[in-house]
mmCIF file of the C-alpha atoms, coordinates in Angstrom:
data_MODEL
# 
_entry.id   MODEL 
# 
loop_
_atom_site.group_PDB 
_atom_site.id 
_atom_site.type_symbol 
_atom_site.label_atom_id 
_atom_site.label_alt_id 
_atom_site.label_comp_id 
_atom_site.label_asym_id 
_atom_site.label_entity_id 
_atom_site.label_seq_id 
_atom_site.pdbx_PDB_ins_code 
_atom_site.Cartn_x 
_atom_site.Cartn_y 
_atom_site.Cartn_z 
_atom_site.occupancy 
_atom_site.B_iso_or_equiv 
_atom_site.pdbx_formal_charge 
_atom_site.auth_seq_id 
_atom_site.auth_comp_id 
_atom_site.auth_asym_id 
_atom_site.auth_atom_id 
_atom_site.pdbx_PDB_model_num 
ATOM 1  C CA . MET A 1 1  ? -39.835 -190.967 -128.110 1.00 0.00 ? 1  MET A CA 1 
ATOM 2  C CA . LEU A 1 2  ? -40.844 -187.142 -128.459 1.00 0.00 ? 2  LEU A CA 1 
ATOM 3  C CA . VAL A 1 3  ? -38.092 -184.496 -129.313 1.00 0.00 ? 3  VAL A CA 1 
ATOM 4  C CA . ALA A 1 4  ? -38.208 -180.627 -129.072 1.00 0.00 ? 4  ALA A CA 1 
ATOM 5  C CA . ARG A 1 5  ? -35.452 -178.554 -131.416 1.00 0.00 ? 5  ARG A CA 1 
ATOM 6  C CA . VAL A 1 6  ? -35.643 -175.324 -131.057 1.00 0.00 ? 6  VAL A CA 1 
ATOM 7  C CA . GLU A 1 7  ? -33.582 -172.402 -133.175 1.00 0.00 ? 7  GLU A CA 1 
ATOM 8  C CA . TYR A 1 8  ? -32.123 -169.031 -132.743 1.00 0.00 ? 8  TYR A CA 1 
ATOM 9  C CA . ARG A 1 9  ? -29.672 -166.307 -132.823 1.00 0.00 ? 9  ARG A CA 1 
ATOM 10 C CA . VAL A 1 10 ? -28.601 -164.078 -130.358 1.00 0.00 ? 10 VAL A CA 1 
ATOM 11 C CA . ARG A 1 11 ? -26.739 -160.437 -130.360 1.00 0.00 ? 11 ARG A CA 1 
ATOM 12 C CA . GLU A 1 12 ? -23.045 -161.011 -130.813 1.00 0.00 ? 12 GLU A CA 1 
ATOM 13 C CA . ASP A 1 13 ? -23.073 -158.797 -127.640 1.00 0.00 ? 13 ASP A CA 1 
ATOM 14 C CA . PHE A 1 14 ? -24.034 -161.314 -126.058 1.00 0.00 ? 14 PHE A CA 1 
ATOM 15 C CA . ALA A 1 15 ? -23.356 -164.533 -126.884 1.00 0.00 ? 15 ALA A CA 1 
ATOM 16 C CA . GLU A 1 16 ? -21.317 -165.595 -124.636 1.00 0.00 ? 16 GLU A CA 1 
ATOM 17 C CA . ARG A 1 17 ? -24.076 -164.573 -121.781 1.00 0.00 ? 17 ARG A CA 1 
ATOM 18 C CA . ASN A 1 18 ? -26.231 -166.772 -123.132 1.00 0.00 ? 18 ASN A CA 1 
ATOM 19 C CA . VAL A 1 19 ? -23.548 -169.750 -122.684 1.00 0.00 ? 19 VAL A CA 1 
ATOM 20 C CA . ALA A 1 20 ? -23.476 -168.956 -119.301 1.00 0.00 ? 20 ALA A CA 1 
ATOM 21 C CA . ASN A 1 21 ? -26.859 -168.436 -118.516 1.00 0.00 ? 21 ASN A CA 1 
ATOM 22 C CA . ILE A 1 22 ? -27.469 -172.238 -120.748 1.00 0.00 ? 22 ILE A CA 1 
ATOM 23 C CA . ALA A 1 23 ? -24.856 -173.199 -118.095 1.00 0.00 ? 23 ALA A CA 1 
ATOM 24 C CA . ALA A 1 24 ? -26.369 -172.172 -115.155 1.00 0.00 ? 24 ALA A CA 1 
ATOM 25 C CA . PHE A 1 25 ? -29.932 -173.985 -116.167 1.00 0.00 ? 25 PHE A CA 1 
ATOM 26 C CA . LEU A 1 26 ? -28.566 -177.278 -117.455 1.00 0.00 ? 26 LEU A CA 1 
ATOM 27 C CA . PRO A 1 27 ? -26.857 -179.148 -114.864 1.00 0.00 ? 27 PRO A CA 1 
ATOM 28 C CA . GLU A 1 28 ? -30.327 -179.081 -112.790 1.00 0.00 ? 28 GLU A CA 1 
ATOM 29 C CA . LEU A 1 29 ? -32.507 -179.892 -116.062 1.00 0.00 ? 29 LEU A CA 1 
ATOM 30 C CA . ARG A 1 30 ? -30.430 -182.903 -116.817 1.00 0.00 ? 30 ARG A CA 1 
ATOM 31 C CA . SER A 1 31 ? -30.249 -184.768 -113.106 1.00 0.00 ? 31 SER A CA 1 
ATOM 32 C CA . ARG A 1 32 ? -34.560 -183.784 -113.002 1.00 0.00 ? 32 ARG A CA 1 
ATOM 33 C CA . LEU A 1 33 ? -35.109 -185.961 -116.479 1.00 0.00 ? 33 LEU A CA 1 
ATOM 34 C CA . ARG A 1 34 ? -36.370 -189.696 -116.670 1.00 0.00 ? 34 ARG A CA 1 
ATOM 35 C CA . PRO A 1 35 ? -33.279 -192.374 -118.247 1.00 0.00 ? 35 PRO A CA 1 
ATOM 36 C CA . ARG A 1 36 ? -33.935 -191.837 -121.429 1.00 0.00 ? 36 ARG A CA 1 
ATOM 37 C CA . SER A 1 37 ? -34.589 -188.581 -121.992 1.00 0.00 ? 37 SER A CA 1 
ATOM 38 C CA . SER A 1 38 ? -32.050 -186.240 -123.128 1.00 0.00 ? 38 SER A CA 1 
ATOM 39 C CA . TYR A 1 39 ? -31.375 -181.995 -123.392 1.00 0.00 ? 39 TYR A CA 1 
ATOM 40 C CA . SER A 1 40 ? -28.846 -180.401 -125.393 1.00 0.00 ? 40 SER A CA 1 
ATOM 41 C CA . VAL A 1 41 ? -27.500 -177.353 -127.032 1.00 0.00 ? 41 VAL A CA 1 
ATOM 42 C CA . SER A 1 42 ? -24.993 -176.587 -129.482 1.00 0.00 ? 42 SER A CA 1 
ATOM 43 C CA . VAL A 1 43 ? -23.459 -172.922 -130.988 1.00 0.00 ? 43 VAL A CA 1 
ATOM 44 C CA . SER A 1 44 ? -22.716 -173.107 -134.353 1.00 0.00 ? 44 SER A CA 1 
ATOM 45 C CA . ALA A 1 45 ? -18.771 -171.434 -135.836 1.00 0.00 ? 45 ALA A CA 1 
ATOM 46 C CA . ASP A 1 46 ? -20.511 -167.587 -135.299 1.00 0.00 ? 46 ASP A CA 1 
ATOM 47 C CA . GLY A 1 47 ? -21.069 -168.474 -131.614 1.00 0.00 ? 47 GLY A CA 1 
ATOM 48 C CA . ARG A 1 48 ? -24.165 -166.808 -131.749 1.00 0.00 ? 48 ARG A CA 1 
ATOM 49 C CA . SER A 1 49 ? -26.315 -169.453 -133.564 1.00 0.00 ? 49 SER A CA 1 
ATOM 50 C CA . PHE A 1 50 ? -27.952 -171.689 -131.063 1.00 0.00 ? 50 PHE A CA 1 
ATOM 51 C CA . LEU A 1 51 ? -29.755 -175.160 -131.341 1.00 0.00 ? 51 LEU A CA 1 
ATOM 52 C CA . HIS A 1 52 ? -32.030 -177.054 -128.170 1.00 0.00 ? 52 HIS A CA 1 
ATOM 53 C CA . VAL A 1 53 ? -33.180 -180.314 -128.968 1.00 0.00 ? 53 VAL A CA 1 
ATOM 54 C CA . PHE A 1 54 ? -35.084 -182.261 -126.219 1.00 0.00 ? 54 PHE A CA 1 
ATOM 55 C CA . PHE A 1 55 ? -35.768 -185.934 -126.640 1.00 0.00 ? 55 PHE A CA 1 
ATOM 56 C CA . HIS A 1 56 ? -38.103 -186.928 -123.953 1.00 0.00 ? 56 HIS A CA 1 
ATOM 57 C CA . GLU A 1 57 ? -40.884 -189.872 -122.920 1.00 0.00 ? 57 GLU A CA 1 
ATOM 58 C CA . GLN A 1 58 ? -43.791 -187.963 -122.322 1.00 0.00 ? 58 GLN A CA 1 
ATOM 59 C CA . GLN A 1 59 ? -44.952 -184.648 -123.007 1.00 0.00 ? 59 GLN A CA 1 
ATOM 60 C CA . SER A 1 60 ? -45.382 -183.497 -119.599 1.00 0.00 ? 60 SER A CA 1 
ATOM 61 C CA . GLU A 1 61 ? -41.594 -183.798 -119.434 1.00 0.00 ? 61 GLU A CA 1 
ATOM 62 C CA . GLU A 1 62 ? -41.420 -180.180 -121.294 1.00 0.00 ? 62 GLU A CA 1 
ATOM 63 C CA . ALA A 1 63 ? -43.069 -178.608 -118.023 1.00 0.00 ? 63 ALA A CA 1 
ATOM 64 C CA . LEU A 1 64 ? -39.873 -179.736 -115.966 1.00 0.00 ? 64 LEU A CA 1 
ATOM 65 C CA . LEU A 1 65 ? -38.091 -176.326 -117.813 1.00 0.00 ? 65 LEU A CA 1 
ATOM 66 C CA . GLY A 1 66 ? -40.845 -174.060 -116.081 1.00 0.00 ? 66 GLY A CA 1 
ATOM 67 C CA . GLU A 1 67 ? -39.983 -175.261 -112.935 1.00 0.00 ? 67 GLU A CA 1 
ATOM 68 C CA . ILE A 1 68 ? -36.406 -174.661 -112.827 1.00 0.00 ? 68 ILE A CA 1 
ATOM 69 C CA . PRO A 1 69 ? -35.372 -171.078 -111.840 1.00 0.00 ? 69 PRO A CA 1 
ATOM 70 C CA . GLY A 1 70 ? -32.344 -170.734 -113.944 1.00 0.00 ? 70 GLY A CA 1 
ATOM 71 C CA . PHE A 1 71 ? -34.506 -171.402 -116.747 1.00 0.00 ? 71 PHE A CA 1 
ATOM 72 C CA . GLY A 1 72 ? -36.751 -169.388 -116.549 1.00 0.00 ? 72 GLY A CA 1 
ATOM 73 C CA . THR A 1 73 ? -33.240 -166.437 -116.300 1.00 0.00 ? 73 THR A CA 1 
ATOM 74 C CA . PHE A 1 74 ? -32.081 -167.681 -119.627 1.00 0.00 ? 74 PHE A CA 1 
ATOM 75 C CA . LEU A 1 75 ? -35.759 -167.364 -121.434 1.00 0.00 ? 75 LEU A CA 1 
ATOM 76 C CA . THR A 1 76 ? -36.343 -164.342 -120.049 1.00 0.00 ? 76 THR A CA 1 
ATOM 77 C CA . GLU A 1 77 ? -32.611 -162.793 -121.097 1.00 0.00 ? 77 GLU A CA 1 
ATOM 78 C CA . VAL A 1 78 ? -32.728 -164.261 -124.503 1.00 0.00 ? 78 VAL A CA 1 
ATOM 79 C CA . MET A 1 79 ? -35.728 -163.699 -125.360 1.00 0.00 ? 79 MET A CA 1 
ATOM 80 C CA . GLY A 1 80 ? -34.209 -159.835 -125.448 1.00 0.00 ? 80 GLY A CA 1 
ATOM 81 C CA . ALA A 1 81 ? -31.417 -160.230 -126.976 1.00 0.00 ? 81 ALA A CA 1 
ATOM 82 C CA . CYS A 1 82 ? -32.468 -162.372 -130.126 1.00 0.00 ? 82 CYS A CA 1 
ATOM 83 C CA . GLU A 1 83 ? -31.243 -161.422 -133.537 1.00 0.00 ? 83 GLU A CA 1 
ATOM 84 C CA . VAL A 1 84 ? -33.586 -164.055 -135.141 1.00 0.00 ? 84 VAL A CA 1 
ATOM 85 C CA . PRO A 1 85 ? -36.443 -165.139 -133.072 1.00 0.00 ? 85 PRO A CA 1 
ATOM 86 C CA . PRO A 1 86 ? -37.003 -168.797 -131.923 1.00 0.00 ? 86 PRO A CA 1 
ATOM 87 C CA . SER A 1 87 ? -38.008 -171.231 -134.685 1.00 0.00 ? 87 SER A CA 1 
ATOM 88 C CA . ILE A 1 88 ? -40.234 -174.416 -132.218 1.00 0.00 ? 88 ILE A CA 1 
ATOM 89 C CA . SER A 1 89 ? -40.331 -177.472 -133.870 1.00 0.00 ? 89 SER A CA 1 
ATOM 90 C CA . HIS A 1 90 ? -41.905 -181.240 -132.551 1.00 0.00 ? 90 HIS A CA 1 
ATOM 91 C CA . PHE A 1 91 ? -41.312 -184.329 -133.660 1.00 0.00 ? 91 PHE A CA 1 
ATOM 92 C CA . VAL A 1 92 ? -41.856 -187.890 -132.541 1.00 0.00 ? 92 VAL A CA 1 
ATOM 93 C CA . GLU A 1 93 ? -39.071 -190.502 -133.605 1.00 0.00 ? 93 GLU A CA 1 
ATOM 94 C CA . ILE A 1 94 ? -39.641 -193.042 -135.966 1.00 0.00 ? 94 ILE A CA 1 
# 
C-alpha cells in the first residue's frame, strides 16, 4: 500500500472556505477509489492546519485527483491561501 501525506496551513480568513472546498470534492473522490484505498482529511485544533492522507494500492490512483473538477477548484484556491505551503511526503506501508 502506498501512502501520500500532505500538510499545510491556510490563512484564518480562508479556513472555512477550505473546509467547504474539501467537502465538495471528497465524496466523488471516495466513490472512485479502489476498495482498499482511502483518502482522509483532518484539521488541527487551530482550525487552519490541514492533513490529507491518501492510502492507495497503485500510483495511478493519484491521477484520480486531477479528474475531479472540485479538486481542481480546491487546489487552485488553497495554493493562494497558504501561510505554510504544502509539505508532501510519500511512504510505503510495511
